N, C-alpha and C positions, 0 to 999 in steps of 0.2 A: 504493500500500500504506500501511497505517497505520504510524505511527512506533513502533518497537520500545519496549516498556515497560522492558526491563531494561538501560537505559543505565547508565553508571557510578553506583554507589551507590544504585540504585533497587531496592527489594525487592518490586515488584509482579510477580506471575507472569502471563505471557501464557496465556490459557486457550483460545484458538481460533486457527485459521489466519489469520483477519483481523488478529489482534493481533501476528502475526509481521511483521518488517520486512526491511530489507536485511540482508545477512549479519552475524550477531552477531560480537562481538569474539572474537578468538582462534580463529576457524574458518578452516580452510584447505581448498582444493580439492586432491584427490589422485586418482591414477588407478591402478587395478589393472593387472596385467600383461596382462590381456585387453582393456585399453582402457576398461573401465567406470569411470566417475567416482564417487568417494565423498567423504565429508567427514571431516575430522579436527579434533579440539580440541587446540590447542597453547597452553596458558596460560603466564603468566610463571614462570620458573624458581624465583623466590622463593616463590611460592605452592605449587609442587610440593615444594620442599624443606621447607616448613612442614607438609606433609601435608594441605593444604586441598583440593587437586585433583590431577589427573594428566592426562597426554597419552593420549587414547583415540581410537579410531575411532568415528564417529557414524553410519555406514551410508550407504546410497545414496539413501534417501528424503529429499529436501531439507527438506520440511516437518517431518518427525520429527527430522531431524538438527539443524535450527536451533532447534526447540523444546527439545531436550535441551541444546543449547549455552546457550540463554537460562537454563534452570534451573541449569546449572553456574555461569553468571556471577552469578546471584543469591547463591549460596553464597560465591563469590569476593568479591563486593562487600561482603557482610556482614562477612567477615573483614578486608577492607581498612579498613572503618570502625573496627572494633575496634582495628586496628593503626595507625590514623592518628596517635595521640598518640606512639606509639613511633617512628614515622617522623619526626616533627618533631624529637624528641630525638636521633635518630641522625644527622641532618644529612648532612654530606658523607662520613662514614666508611664505613658498609657499605650503607646504603640512601639514596642521594642524594635529597633532596627539593628543592622549589622554595625553601623556607626556607634550605636548605643552600647552594644555588647562589647565592642573594642574599648570604648571609654570606661566601661565597668571593669574590664580586665586591667587597664592601665592604672586604675585607682586601687586595685586589690593587692593583697599581700603576695599573691602568686606572681605578680610582676615586680613589686617594689623590693622583694627579697632576692631578686636575681642580680648577677654582676652587672656592672655598668655597660660593658660591651655587649652582653646578651640583651640587655634592655634596648640598646640602640638597634640591634638586629631585629628584635621583635617589632619595634616601632616602624622600621622600614618595611618589613614583609607585610605587616598588617595594613600599612598605608597602600601597598600594592593591591592587597585584597580589596580594600574599600573603594579604590579608584577604578578597579577593573569593571568595564561596562559589559553587561549581558543584555541583549535586546535593547541597546541604546540607553540603559539606565545603570548608574554605578551600583555595585553590590552594596555599598554603604547605605543606599536608600532603601534597600529591601528590608522587610521585616524578617528577622533572622529565622523565625519559625517556618517561613514559606520557602526557604532555600532548599530546593529539592536536589536529588542526585543529578538530574539533567542540567540544572542551573550550575551546580558545582562543577560538573564535567565540562560545560561550555567555558567556564572561567579557567579551569585547569588547562584546557587546550590552548588558550591564549598565553598562559605562562610558559607552557612547554615550547611554544613558538619562539620565546625569548631565551630558552635554555632549560634543560631538565634540572639543573642545579637550583635555579630560581624557583621553578615549579614546585619542587619537593619542599623547599623551605617555606614557601607561602602556604602550601597545603598543610604542612606540619603545624604552622602557626594557627591556621584556621581550626584544625583538629583540636588544638590545645584549648582554645577559648570555647569551642562548642562542647568539649568534654566538661569544662567547668560549668557551663550553662546547664548541662544535663545532670551532672553529679553533685555539684556544690551549690548551685543557685536554684536548681529545680525550675528552670525557665522553659525547658523543652523536653521532648520525649523521643527525639531521633537526632542522629548526627549524620548528615549527608557526606561528610568527609571520611568517615570510617571505612565505608565499603567502596569508595572511589578507587578504582584500580590505577595505580601509578604507572608511569611510563616504564616499561620493562627494559632494563639495561643489563648487558652481560657483566658478570663480575669483573671488576677492573684489576688487571694484573701487570700494568705497565710500571717499569722501573727506569730510572735514569742511569746512564753510565757516567763515570767520573769525567770523561772527556766531554760529554754533553753538558754536565753541570759547569765545568770550567768555561765552556763557550758562552753559556748563559750568563755566568757571573762577570766575565770579561766585558760583555756587551752592556750589562746593567751598570757596572761601575764606570763605564766610559762616559756616561752622561749624568750630570747633576740631577736632572729631573727623574732619572730612573734608579739612581743609586739605592734609595731606601727600599725599593721593591726587591732589589738584589739582597739587601741586608735581611729582610724578612724571610726570603726564600732560603738564604744561607743558614739562618738560625733554625728554620724548620728541618733542613737537611742534617746539619751538624748535631742537633739535639733530638732529632726524631719526634718533633712536635707538630701540632696542627698549625696551619697557616694563620687561622683565626686568632689563636693565642699569641702568636708572635707579632701579628700586625697591631695588636692592642697592648703590647708589652710596655709598661711604664718605667720611668727612671726609679720610682720608689721600689720597684721589684728587683733592681740591680744592686747587689751587695758588693760594692767595689772592693772593700778590704778582704773579703773572703773569696773573691773571684768566682761568683756564682750568681744565679738568678733564683728568686723565689716568687712563685705566682700560683694562683688557683685556676685549674683548667676550667674553661667555660662550659664544656660539655658534661662532665661528671662531677665537677666541684672538688676534684682531687688536689690537695696541696702538694706542689712540686718544688723540689730543691735540686737544681742541676748545676754541676761545676762547669766552668768554661775552659776550653783548651786554649793554648797560647795564641792561636790564630784569632779566636773569638775575643780574647782579652784585648788584642790589638784593635779589632773592629770596634769594640765598645769604647775604647779610648778615643778613636776617631769620631765616633758618633757623639760622644760627650763634648768634644771640642766644637762640633758643628751644630748640634741640636740639643745641647745640655740645658738651654733655656726654655725648652718645650716640655710637655708632659710625657711624651712618648719617645721611646728609643729610636724608632724609625718612622717618623710622621711624614705626611705629605709635605714636601719642601716649601710649598707656598702657604698653606693654611696652618700648618703646625698641628693639625688634628690627625688622628689615625686614619689610614686608608679605609674606605668603605669596601665591602666585598666586591661590588661591581667594578669600582675603579682599579682595585688591585688586580682583578682578573683581566681587564682590558689592557692595563699597562704591561702585565706579564706577557700577554699575547704579542704585543708590539715588540717587546724585548726578544721573545723567542723567534719571531719572524726575522728581526734584524740580525739575529745570530745565525740564521740559516738552519734552524732546527725544525723538525717536522711537527705537524699538528697533533700527532699522537702523544706528544709530551705535555703534561700539565703540571703546574706548580704543586698541586695537591699530592702528586705522586712522590714528593720528597720524603714524606713520612714512611711510605711503603719501601722506598729505596733504603732508608736508614735501617728499618727492621730487617730486611733481607741481607744487608751488608753485615749486620751483627750476627745473623744466623751463619753466614758464610765464614765469619771469624771464629765460630765455635761456641758462641753464647747460646744457652738454652732459652726457651721462651719465658720462663719465669724471671730470669735475669734481665731480659730485654724489657719486661714490664716495668722494671725499676726506672728505666729511661723514658718509656712512653707514657707511663701513668695508667695503663690499662689495669683494671682491678681483677679481671678474669682472663684466663688464657683464651677462652672462646671469643671474647671481644677483640682480641688481637689477631685471631686466625685469618680474618679477611685480608689482612695486610701481607700474609705469607704467600709467596709465589713458589710453586714447586720447582726445585732446582735439581737437575739430573746429576750434577757433580756431588751435591750433598747426599742424594739418594745412593750414589755409587759408593761413597765413603761408609754410609750406614750398612749397606749390604756387605761390603768388604769386611767390616768389623765384626759381623756376626759369625758364629760358628754353627753353620747349618749341617744338614746331613751330607751335603755334597762338598763341603769345604773343610771337613775335619781331616 
């Protein structure tokens, strides 16, 4: 069947049987006492209270019933568009909106107890959520209770078009506040983001060679405007850390006299203490001389603020391209590279966890890439039936 034309906020009227689709919104199946099935139109109570529409029977003819429901939905959608500005202003009082739900989250302990960098990330991803238009209307204007899986999926498709990394972060942020609305605030009874199927990506196994890392660093350090991205990536590689924690690393977390850094990982809240090798000690001395008057170890050279995820990614791509390196390489792979170099050096996984901050071996396993040389050594070391 053709896709129904009168989806949320679309004012095109279906004119033939072929233009009707699956059951329209707010249509319910019902049965008369004699067992005959008929259709009913059951729109939102707010629209009924506003005199826009009403609950009515649609008859027993499916095509005619659904056509009538489509026409009723057009009138309802037109009213909802006119009412969208009012919905935004109403917020969490009488007509809860996505904007209002986000505002409630930002005022809650679930947000205020997060680290500063994590707070900034949530604000950014939630702003993307609210500003994304579905059927010409920002999601922030929608009443959050009427965000269906189809609406969520349409928004997710737009985020995927900008990149799967962004899409998953925005979806994760949406899931978080909908979970709170459902389980903590008792504001709704379904979460459309839970069952939304994410973009399927093969497990990433890419590592950098030291030659590739050298080329990237040489290019990054060759330009003042690229240098600090190089510093962030170098820290992630040398210490086996997430890019996010290194891009927000503050001078208060650098213990100069002990030649180490102390910080709390943003993802799991693990307190980390990592010693600096001689090369990094020299890098920190240079950074202190150039950027010691800012809050961050490797800030954006113009603003003095830490790099946003988007700007870090775009600048890193420019550096990679200028260095003549392939698109298969990503800065985020530095942590995986560090883990596998440690395995190649003979460290076991529990030892490597002291560097990475993973609390369980299972959570570190996705970083491990199968290595035939390591496998060869293990097989060689065993005393099997055929090697005795």
